[in-house]
C-alpha positions, 0 to 999 in steps of 0.5 A: 500500500502506498504512503498516500493511501496509508495517510488517508486511512490514518488521518481520520482516526487521529482527528477523532482522537484529537477531538475526543481529547479536546472534548475531554479537556473542555469537560474537565475544565468545566468540572474544575470551574464548577468545583471551584465556584460551587463545591469548594465550601462543602468539600473543604468542610468535608476535609476539615471535619476529618481533622476537626473534632467536637467532643461533649463535656457532660455535666455532673447531675445535682446532688439530692440531700436529706434535711440535714444535708446528708447525701442521698444521691450523688454522681461520680465520673467513670470511664465509658469505652467506645470503638471506631469499627473502621480501625479494627484490624481483626474483628473476631479476635477483638470481640473474643478478647473484649467479651472476656473483660466485659463479660458479654457474648462475643456475638453481641460485641461483634455486632457493635464492631461490624457497625458501619458508623465510625462510633459505637459504645462498647460499655458505659460507666465501667470500673477502673479494673475493667478499663485497665484490662481493656487498655492492656488488650491494645486493640486499635480503634478503642477509646475512653471518655469520662461519664458521670454515674448516678450513685445512691450511697445508702442503697435502698434507703428512701428509694421510692422517694428518690427514684432512679435515672436511666442510662443517659442520666435522665430521671425516670422516677421519684424526685429524680424525675420531677426535679430533672430540669434542676438536677440535669445541668448543661452539656459543654463542648471541646473543639480541637484539631486532631491528626489522622490517628485521632491525637490532639495536635497542640498549638492549633485552634482549641475552644472549650465551653465548660459544662454547668453541673446540675443544681442540688435538691434538699428534701424534708426527709431525715435519713436517720428517721427514714432508716429506723422507720424502714427497719420496723416496717421491714420487720413487720412486713416479713413477720406477717407475710404481707403482700405490701407495707407502707409507712409515713412519718410527718410533722403535723404543723409543717406537713414535712415528710420525715420518712416515707417507705414501702415494701417491697422495695428496691435498690436504685443502684441495681434497678435492673434486678428488681421487678416493676412491682417493687418500684411502685410508690404505694404511699401515693399510687395505691388506693384502698378502703381504709376501714375503721381508720376513716372513723376520725372523719365521722367523729370530727363531723359529730363533734363539730356539728354538735349532734352528740356530746362526748358522754351521750350514749347510743345503743349498739344493738348487741353487735347486730344492726339491720338497716335498709335490708342489710345487717351490719355487725360489730366484731364484738357485741356492745349494748350502750356506749358513750360516744367517746367509747364508740370510737375507742372500741371501734364499734361499727354500729355506734359509728353508723348511728352517729353518722345517721345523726350527721346526715349524708351531706354534712358527712360528705362535706367533712370528707372533702375538708379532710382532703379525701378525693383530691390529690395532695399535690406532693412532689412525687409522681403517680399520685392518685386521688382515691374515690369519693362519690358525690352524695347523689350517687350514694345508695341507702346503705352508703351513709352507714358504710362510708362512716366506717370506711367502706365505699370510699378509697384513700391513699396512705398519704391522704390518711397522714394529712387527715390525721395531721389536721386533727393533731395540729389544731384543725388545719389542712396542711399541704404535705412537703417533701422538698424544702429547696433547690440550691446551686453548688455554692448554697445559693437558694434558687427556689424555696418551698415554704410550709402551707396551711390550705384551709381549716378542717375543724375548730380548735375546740373540736380538734382537742376533743377528737384528740382526747377521743383518739387518746382513749383508743390507745390508752384503753381501746383497740390501739393499746399496743401503740402505747409509749409510756410517758408520751401519751400517743393517740390514734386509730386502728383499722382492719378493712376487708378487701373487695374480691373480683366478684365485688364481695368483701373478702374474708381472707384478705385485709388492709390493716392500719394504725394511724397515730400521733404523739404526744396527744396534747402537743403533737410533734409527729404523725405516723401512719402504718399500713399492711396489705394482706398480712397473715395469719393475723390481720388486725390493725391493732396487732399488726400495725400498732406495734410498728407505730410504737417502735418508731414513736419511741425512736423518734422521741429519743432521736429528737430528745423530747422529754416525757410529758408524764 
């Protein structure tokens, strides 16, 4: 083939290649132009993010103190371990090694390491020994950071008051939940430059915004009173094989709660070890028929309305009283009893006849004055109001039944508040469990003062009812609550629980003793309840001794001299 012919064949191909190169260079130039003008900032940010880092600085959660500034809840800093899965060389080997230290299934750890993200938690807030063991493994991609951990130094003490927090230090129950906004604090940040191995480069740009620790909450609880109240409650709870137990110790003039406890209980340091049932604050969350403890309402209405004198007598029908096609009974037959003795010996029939003289509307008015049917608005979550039906929903039997604590439901805290009204001269006082919120210097951010809400009865009536309740302990059903030299007063209660079929049980009871001392100058109200104690279930036998033991220790602890 001649050269001329060959040139004719090659020339078009060269032109095509040249044209292609020209087009390619033009497109490249356009792309470079677009990148320079439009994508420069995003790409620059992408590159910058690879060596700039923002780290969170977690605040310490505020402390919770008792009234004497004893620590009930604190926060300590512990190490948490994380991993960058992209840097791990042998994932299966790393998972096996870590499982031995963390006591976790290797497959679960492997799932975390196989994460496509550049960050995964391996363990949160672990002990120093585990941290050292992990460091000795020399696994690439593992890092550590300090995180605060909530600790309750007294374990289960006052656990239903304090509540607990979740893994991220957010309050989930109790004071931890309701005062979370005060306790949490504010997260801080660190901005710094790091090299390819994630090491901080000194001398380059660095900024830090320090975290603000949470504020502290001071309670009305006295941890010493809480401790011996819980001890006595626990003893009786176990002795009588009860399903549940409750105790409240309260100052009647201020409404301050010195102790509040439930059984069963839980340790907030090991919250996962306990069933949900153990976490329930029965004192505010459970409502029940109070039985004879509710007779303080009837007694108050009788005295305040002056429908009977203290020494006026009623015929108690020898223990069997028919009313509106229904027969009521006393646990012990009585004939004629003075009004003061009706309450002293807890005669159901005498109480009913007294209530019939008062009438349904007036009795209902006193029930509401005592706070029943309404929340106390204490600073604890989950409070219920109980059930008090209006008089237009009462049957012909209701007045008699309600007068002795049936057809109504109340909470343990409502009983404590009601009895405080009798003890303090006739005022309903709002219960208080938090005194103040303060910062780390002690500066008070918010203070909660005691509050008298309304008058329940006159001072004269209060004095007479206190005298009646003193007789219950001195000579009546509450003699096991007697504390020599301090003249306590109170009322026993043994209420049949309602079965699923709506009938009253002959096997399940709610037992109670509500009392205060000294009766002529009350310092403390103590409410004790046992849910389904067995085989003995009378409030005077099961709960009154708990009152006695707690009351004696209160007198010694506060160094109150005997009154007689």
